Structure formats: C-alpha cells, structure tokens
C-alpha positions in Angstrom: 14.7 156.1 47.4 11.4 156.0 49.1 8.4 157.9 47.0 7.6 160.2 50.0 11.1 161.5 51.2 10.8 162.7 46.8 7.2 164.2 47.5 8.5 165.8 50.9 11.9 167.4 49.0 9.4 169.0 46.6 7.1 170.1 48.9 9.8 171.8 50.8 12.2 172.9 47.9 9.8 173.6 44.8 11.8 171.3 42.5 10.9 168.6 40.9 12.9 165.6 41.7 12.2 163.8 38.5 13.9 166.8 37.1 17.0 166.9 39.0 17.5 163.2 38.7 17.1 163.9 34.9 19.8 166.1 35.3 22.0 164.3 37.6 21.6 161.2 35.1 22.6 163.1 32.2 25.9 164.6 33.7 27.6 161.2 34.5 29.4 161.1 31.1 29.5 164.6 30.3 32.8 166.4 29.2 33.3 169.6 31.8 36.6 170.6 30.1 33.7 171.8 27.0 32.4 175.0 27.5 29.4 174.3 25.8 28.5 171.3 27.5 29.4 173.7 31.3 27.2 176.8 29.9 24.1 174.2 29.5 24.6 172.2 32.5 24.7 175.7 34.3 21.0 176.9 32.3 19.8 173.7 33.0 20.4 174.2 37.0 19.2 177.6 37.2 15.7 176.3 35.5 15.6 173.8 37.5 16.0 175.6 40.6 13.9 178.7 39.2 16.8 180.7 40.0 18.0 182.8 37.0 22.1 182.9 36.4 23.0 186.8 35.1 25.5 186.7 31.7 28.6 187.8 34.1 27.7 184.9 36.8 27.6 182.4 34.1 31.3 183.4 32.7 32.8 183.1 36.0 30.8 179.6 36.8 32.4 178.6 33.3 36.2 180.2 33.7 36.0 178.4 37.3 35.0 174.8 35.5 36.7 174.9 32.5 39.8 177.2 32.9 40.3 176.4 36.6 39.7 173.0 36.4 37.0 172.8 39.7 34.7 170.6 40.1 31.0 170.5 38.8 28.4 169.5 41.1 25.5 171.4 42.7 27.0 172.5 45.8 29.6 174.3 43.7 27.2 176.2 41.5 25.3 177.0 44.7 27.9 178.7 46.6 28.5 180.4 42.9 25.0 181.7 42.5 24.9 182.5 46.5 28.1 184.9 46.1 26.6 188.2 44.9 
C-alpha cells in the first residue's frame, strides 16, 4: 500500500499502522477457540486503539467469540466496545 495512505490514516485515527499490521499478521494462525489467545488479542486491540476495555466487556467479548463461535475481527470487537 501507499505510504502516504498509512500516514493519512495515522493522522486521522491516531493509530500506528505498523502496530495494526503486526497485529493482523499475528492473527493469521491464531486459535480463536482458546480463551487466553482471545483475551490477549482483545488487550492488544485495546492498547492499539487507546480505548480501555473493562473486565466485564472483555468477558462478554471472549464468551461471544469462544463459546458462541462469533468470528473475530476488528469490526466485531469495535461494535462490542461501542455498545456501552
């Protein structure tokens, strides 16, 4: 992708695109049926987005992904975080 594209995205969102790309790479072979893995992903996304996730919200997201079989993607997590 174009380097200017990432720079513009970083300016608008305040999110470091290098961090996002590293996270995306680490998710490719992750086991999303493993609770510990899912919790680590939630914490990492929370850090990258600079948006804290309460223990209760983390538990709901984990249950939704691990127990209910929801697909894990940034959109799913973002929607859950914004439903406060």
